[in-house]
Phi, psi and omega in degrees: 000320180295325180294318180295318177301318179293323179298312178298321180298317178296313178302317180298315181298314185291335185275354187253140176291152186304318186289349184273353183288136177281173177305148186297347181279353180299126181283128175252116179265166177301322181296307185285335175293319177298321184292306182288330179294322180296318178297317180294320177300316178297324178295317179298314181296320181298319181294321179296318177296316180298321179296317179295317179298317179297321179295318179296319180295314180300324180292318182289337182256357183301328183288347179272347181298125179080002183263155176281153176240099189248318179205158185295326185289349176281348178274142168285164177302321182294320179293320179296312179297323179294319178296323178292318179298318178297321179300316177299318181294321178295320177300314180297318184291311187275350174277342180277109183265008183282344180219158180300141180286143174292154181235066186292341181255021175303129181090357180255151178227161184225125169270134180242106179270119182241100169279332180240136182290158176194139175280303189292320181297314182291311184294318181295319182288315180297317181292314180299318178297318180294321181298326182269007175093001181265184182230131179246139182243123178275125180239096179275177181304330181267001185264334183227172186276358186307126177080356180248292178242005186218136182282164175297324179298312181292323177300316180298318180294318182290310182297328179298335179277344180257324194242156179276334183216155173229123175252139183223133175241107194230175175276296188270133178297335179299331176295321178295312182295328177288320174302314181296328181291321187253345178288146177255008173237164182294140178257143174241121174281109180264004172150135168221180182288351182249330187218150173215069187295329179295324178295321179296319178300317180296320179296311181294323176298318179297321179292322177295320178298328183272311187262342188110167189291331180268107184259359183305135178093345176288159178240126178260126176251123176259130180233108180146213184285136176279071192254194182298324180294318176297318184308307183283328179295317180290325176298312182291324183295312182290331176296333177263009175085017178265147174280153180228123173251127186240122175244117177224150172298156175301130181098351183239027180293157176294163179305131185297322181292319180289324177296317179298320177296320179299315180295324177296316178294325179299316179297326179288336187242021175058043179236168181232150178234131180229139177237147181203171174250007184247116183301318181302320183294320180292321186280332182302125179076013181268159178253344183220129175244129185230138169219176181210179179300142177275341183231100183282166178302127184100353179247019184303327183288350179261005191306305184300316180299313182292317179299322178293317184284342176264014176303129183096358182255004178294135175275112181227182184299323179299315181290317180298331180292346178273350177280173178295154174302136179085009179295152182240166184237140177232146173204133186281352179066153357287153183245162179234148186300332178290341181274320183206141181279158174303324182301327179274311187294334179256016181272172177293340181282346185278128174252020189299319185277323168299322176303315180295317179300323183294345176301330180283311182298323184283323177288330172299316181297317180295316180296316179299317181294316182296331182263006178067032183251043176258116183234000000 
């Protein structure tokens, strides 16, 4: 007993800053030494565990340093899980206002090319970059020569000489691939007509916050247009072992090549993929119901046609009632009433606003990993 008391006493002594010691006359009894010693011992063990976990996380993300972030299927399962774990850690760290935030991206800058406007992408990226000590520059269509007097190739070469990272939100996916081909710094795809990988990270993080880190065996139901948001969501979901049910109207199916890749990944991760044109069939037995806008930016002239063809695809209480008890709802925003009712989006089942917040933590994780600032 005396040995244990001495051990706790030594650990207690070593764990305290010099200025925190009370006058030497303070009486230490076996009882209070055991109490404070136990707390100090637990603190030491906690720090050791955190150090090992940080080392493991840094190892799993080391392969992303200097790499482009274009689509979810380019990530290994370990890299995807690592980015999500880092996102959770960043949220915990930067939400704690009791101590100064670390600034791992001090001295780094990011160019943000926006061909398409966005609330969440711009605010989350600029805020996240500033929180980590870096600087983000917004480059809208009227700010640079891109597409007017300067090619994407030349833009990639020029910005690479100024900035540590380049983020681009574009119309054509070919613009992302051209940037990635010629840039000498990492590229982040913030949306193209084919992929939206940052949104998927935010979605999966929201599901982990709600269900826990292990999502294997859950079923995600997509109801709506087979678009860029679905492409990365179905890729990411099956990589984490989730089943995916997809309901789209005829003519609005997901890209055939990406669907085939999703099915291939599903087979590797013990997951299943189902497609249908009936919303009820996709939602039945699901744990997550997801939809998105039926009319994307640039498709405004198709509004009346699309709304008519998506009749029966609105996510409402009746449709949510066909999902499993405790099922949740996701939407990347902005949303329109024909896509989802107020009753659903503002219900306890909705994870829409934590999902939106996660856009910041996840883009922070991607930037930190690309710059090798995971510690």
